[in-house]
N, C-alpha and C positions, 0 to 999 in steps of 0.2 A: 045320936050315937052312930048312926050309919054314915053320916057325912064325913067324919074324920077317917074312917076306914076307906071310903071312896077316894078321899083326897090323898091318902097314903098310897093307894093303888095307882093313882094318876102320877104321883111323884116318882114312884118306882118305875113305871112304864117310861116316863120321861128320861130318867137316869139311864135305863137300859138302852133306850133309843140313842141318847147322846153317846154312850159308851160304844155302841155299834158303829155310829158314824165316825167317831174318832179312830176306832180300830180299823175300819175300812180305809180311811184316808191314810193311816200310817202304813198299811200293808200294800197300798197301790204302788206299783213300780213306775219309775219315770219312763217316759216314752223311749229314751235312748239307753242302751245298755253299755256297760263298761266292758269292753272285749279284751282287756289286757291279757287275760288268761289264755285266750285263744287267738290272739293277734297273729301269732306265728302261722296259722293256717290260711290267712287271707292271701289270695293270689291264685295262680294256675299251676297245677302240679301234673307231671307225667308219672303214672304209676304202673307197676306190673306186679303180677302175682308170682311169687318165687318159683312155683312149679312150672310156670309158663312165662319166662322173662321176656319173650318176644311178643307176647300179646299185651299190648299197652292200652291204657285208657287215660283220659284226662279228667281231673277233678278240679273244678273252679269254685272258688269261695270268695264271697264279698258280703258286705253289710247290705241288708235289705229290709223290706217291710217297715219303713220309717226308721231304719237303723236300730230297730228293736231286736232283730235276729241276725245271726250270721247265716247266710244262705249258700248252699253248695249244690252242685249238680255234677254227675258223672256222665261223661260222654265217651262212647265207643264209636269211632269213625264220626259220622254225622248224627248218630242217634243218641239222644239223652236217655239213659237207662235208670237213673235214680236222682232223687232230690233229698237233701238233708238240711235240717234246720237246727241251729244251736242257739241257746240263750243261757244267760247267767241268772240264777234265782237263788237268793239267800246263800251266796258263796258256793253254790254247786253249779256245775255245768250240766245242762240237760241237752240231749241230742236226740232228734227224731229223724228217721230215714224212711223213705218210701221208694220202692223199686218197681220196675216195669213188670215183674212177675207177681206183683201184689203182696210182696213181703213188707211188713211194717216193723221197724226196729225202734225201741225206746230204751236209751241207756243214760246213765248219769255218772258223774265223777266229782270227787272232792277237789280236784285240781292237780297240778303238777307236783310230783314228788321227785326231786332231782331232775332227771331227764325223761321221766315217764309220766304218762297220763293214763290212768286206769279207769275204764268205764265198766259198768255192770248193769244188766237189765234183762230185757226179753225181746224176742223176735216172734212175730206171728206170721205164719204162712197159711196157705189153704189147707195144709195137712195138720195144722195145730200150732200151739205156742210152745216155746222152749226158752230156757235161760241162755243168755250169751254174755260174753265179756270181751273187751277189746283192750289191748295194751299197746299204746303208742309210745315208741321210743324215739326220742329226738336225737339223731346222730350228728346234725350240724344245723346251721341256720337255714339250709336249703335241702335237707334230707331227713326223712323219718321212715321208720318201719312200723307197720300196723298189723298186729297178730290178733285175729278173730278166733274165738273158741266157743263151743257150745257144750252145754251139759247133756250128757247122754243118759239113757235110761238106767245105766249102771252107776249114775251119780259121779261120773268121771268127766273131766274137761278134755275135749278133743279139738285140736286146731282144724279149722275149715277154710281159712284164708290167711295167707302170710304175704303182706303187700309191702313193697318198697316204693316210696314216692320221692321224686326230685322236683324241686321248684323251678318252673320255667320263667315265671314273672311274678312280681309282687302285687300286681293289681289284676283282678278278675274282670272279665267283660261278661256280666250275667245277662 
């Protein structure tokens, strides 16, 4: 009598294991991503913050890490001041940024809506974590505006960076 229960247990464990293997294989992403949603950003951009239009920085974006990520870096003069990484996961764009002042940003978007790409997520600094959002408005094939906002303690969104970027070249030298 104990043998059939034992056999049933082994069959169930086997089915669960097979189900786990099939689910894992189905969820594995291919090594290369489809970057059509963010292809626009590949290249080298000259950007400025609207409150200081003469203070310019360069943002260079290319495919990297076995073409599984879009990789960018911001350079002010000869100094790299931040890196950012983009990937497409289940029809969402995820973006991670790391800055020289130890800020970490993680935001996600559902993709372009007309000429806007809206990201929402959080930023973490030495002083703590807060909610952020970024609205990128594509003005042309070679220009966009990026408005960064943060959620205040009063639960109101406050702009903290309004950037204008113009494409200098279509291919980045990472």
